[in-house]
C-alpha positions in Angstrom: -96.2 -39.8 207.0 -97.4 -36.7 205.2 -100.5 -36.9 203.1 -102.3 -34.5 200.6 -106.0 -35.0 200.5 -107.4 -33.6 197.2 -111.2 -33.4 197.4 -114.4 -31.6 196.7 -116.0 -30.7 200.1 -119.6 -31.1 199.0 -119.0 -34.6 197.7 -120.4 -37.2 200.0 -117.7 -39.7 199.0 -115.0 -37.2 199.9 -116.7 -36.6 203.2 -116.6 -40.3 204.0 -112.9 -40.5 203.1 -112.2 -37.4 205.3 -114.0 -39.1 208.2 -111.7 -42.1 207.9 -108.6 -39.8 208.0 -110.0 -37.8 210.9 -111.2 -40.8 212.9 -107.7 -42.3 212.6 -105.8 -39.1 213.5 -104.1 -39.1 210.1 -102.6 -35.7 209.4 -103.1 -34.3 205.9 -103.1 -31.2 203.8 -106.7 -30.5 202.8 -106.9 -29.3 199.2 -110.0 -28.2 197.2 -110.0 -29.8 193.8 -111.7 -26.9 192.1 -110.1 -23.9 193.7 -106.7 -25.6 193.7 -106.8 -27.9 190.7 -103.7 -29.9 190.2 -101.5 -28.7 187.3 -100.7 -30.7 184.2 -97.2 -31.5 185.6 -98.6 -32.4 189.0 -101.3 -34.7 187.5 -98.7 -36.3 185.3 -96.6 -37.1 188.3 -99.6 -38.4 190.4 -100.7 -40.6 187.5 -97.2 -42.0 187.0 -96.8 -42.7 190.7 -100.2 -44.4 190.9 -99.4 -47.0 188.2 -103.0 -46.5 187.0 -104.1 -45.6 183.5 -105.1 -42.0 182.9 -108.7 -43.0 182.3 -109.0 -44.0 186.0 -108.6 -40.3 186.9 -111.7 -39.1 185.2 -114.9 -38.5 187.2 -117.0 -40.5 184.8 -120.2 -40.1 186.9 -119.8 -36.3 186.9 -122.2 -34.0 185.1 -119.4 -32.2 183.3 -117.9 -35.4 182.0 -121.3 -36.5 180.6 -122.2 -33.1 179.2 -118.9 -32.9 177.3 -119.6 -36.5 175.9 -116.1 -37.4 177.0 -116.7 -41.2 176.9 -116.6 -40.9 173.1 -114.2 -38.0 172.9 -111.5 -39.6 175.0 -111.3 -42.8 172.8 -109.1 -41.0 170.3 -107.1 -38.8 172.7 -103.5 -39.4 173.8 -102.6 -39.6 177.4 -101.0 -36.2 177.2 -104.3 -34.7 175.8 -106.3 -36.5 178.6 -104.0 -35.1 181.3 -104.3 -31.6 179.9 -108.1 -31.9 179.9 -108.0 -33.1 183.5 -105.9 -30.1 184.5 -108.3 -27.7 182.8 -111.1 -28.3 185.3 -111.0 -30.0 188.7 -114.6 -31.3 188.3 -113.4 -33.7 185.7 -111.0 -35.4 188.1 -112.1 -38.4 190.1 -112.1 -37.7 193.8 -110.9 -37.9 196.4 -107.2 -38.4 195.8 -104.9 -39.2 198.7 -101.2 -38.8 198.0 -98.0 -39.5 200.0 -94.5 -40.2 198.9 -95.4 -43.9 198.3 -99.2 -43.9 198.0 -101.8 -42.7 195.6 -105.4 -43.6 196.2 -108.0 -42.5 193.7 -111.7 -42.6 194.7 -112.8 -44.0 198.0 -112.8 -47.7 198.5 -112.9 -48.1 202.3 -110.8 -51.3 202.4 -108.0 -49.5 200.5 -108.2 -46.4 202.8 -108.2 -48.6 205.9 -104.7 -49.8 205.0 -103.2 -46.3 205.6 -104.1 -46.4 209.3 -101.2 -46.3 211.7 
């Protein structure tokens, strides 16, 4: 199975997720969330495939999210507006994200990531 691992290399949570992938010899394409931020269309497809609400894709603990007061701002935004905002800056996106043709994992919950082992 082919995976895309979207992450921020300095993020300790992303490092833990990467270790799970590496320790289990899971092959993946490593993608930097800031220098190669997913486009609007790509995010829309990822979100639809995940079955999760758009709000689950925001890095709510991030400095940028808090400095922009997005908790309040997003209350009156459409999903389309939220996805466009996410696509505007990779630091707004919750990470890591692991994607395959039938899997989308957002954030790192070890028990979920353990399920992808061979």
